[in-house]
C-alpha positions in Angstrom: 0.0 0.0 0.0 1.0 3.6 -0.5 0.6 6.8 1.4 0.8 10.2 -0.4 1.5 13.3 1.6 0.8 16.8 0.3 2.1 20.3 0.6 -1.5 21.7 0.8 -5.0 20.6 1.7 -6.2 21.7 -1.7 -3.9 19.2 -3.5 -4.9 16.4 -1.1 -8.5 17.0 -1.9 -7.7 17.0 -5.7 -5.9 13.7 -5.4 -8.7 12.2 -3.4 -11.1 13.1 -6.2 -8.8 11.7 -8.9 -8.3 8.3 -7.1 -12.0 8.0 -6.5 -12.7 8.7 -10.2 -10.4 5.7 -11.0 -12.4 3.6 -8.5 -9.5 3.2 -6.1 -10.2 2.8 -2.4 -8.5 5.5 -0.5 -8.7 7.1 3.0 -7.8 10.7 3.9 -5.8 10.8 7.1 -3.7 13.3 9.0 -0.1 13.2 7.8 2.0 11.0 10.1 4.5 12.8 12.2 7.2 10.5 10.8 6.7 12.4 7.5 6.1 16.0 8.5 5.6 17.9 11.8 3.4 20.4 10.1 -0.3 19.6 10.1 -1.6 18.3 6.8 -3.5 15.7 5.0 -2.4 12.5 3.4 -4.1 9.9 1.4 -3.6 6.2 2.1 -4.5 3.8 -0.6 -6.4 0.9 0.8 -5.5 -1.5 -2.0 -2.5 -2.4 -4.0 -1.9 0.1 -6.8 0.9 0.4 -9.3 3.3 3.2 -8.3 3.5 4.5 -11.8 -0.3 5.0 -11.8 -0.1 7.3 -8.8 2.9 9.2 -10.2 1.0 9.7 -13.5 -1.9 11.2 -11.6 0.3 13.5 -9.5 2.3 14.7 -12.6 -0.7 15.1 -14.9 -2.7 17.1 -12.3 0.5 19.1 -11.3 -0.2 18.2 -7.6 2.3 19.5 -5.0 3.2 16.6 -2.8 5.8 15.9 -0.2 6.2 12.3 -1.4 4.7 8.9 -2.0 5.6 6.4 0.7 5.4 2.6 0.6 3.6 1.5 3.8 5.0 -1.6 5.4 4.7 -3.3 8.8 5.5 -0.2 11.0 7.6 1.4 8.3 7.3 4.2 5.7 9.7 4.3 2.9 9.8 7.2 0.4 9.5 5.8 -3.1 8.8 9.1 -4.9 9.9 12.6 -3.8 7.6 15.5 -4.6 8.8 18.5 -6.7 
């Protein structure tokens, strides 16, 4: 599973809309402190999704993200850094 963290609430809401348009199950959550100390929103994908599919949405919609993280058992690994 992946977690996407954002630089703004607006971009999180846009991404939420785009993943739902693609019938992907996602949950909007507060950004974990391990990623950022500032308050913000993240989207956690609740099913396996290809990383390239997420990157394509981010780049096509020009969304400002902190990064895309692979969620493991008690781990978060950045697999794509935002621009």
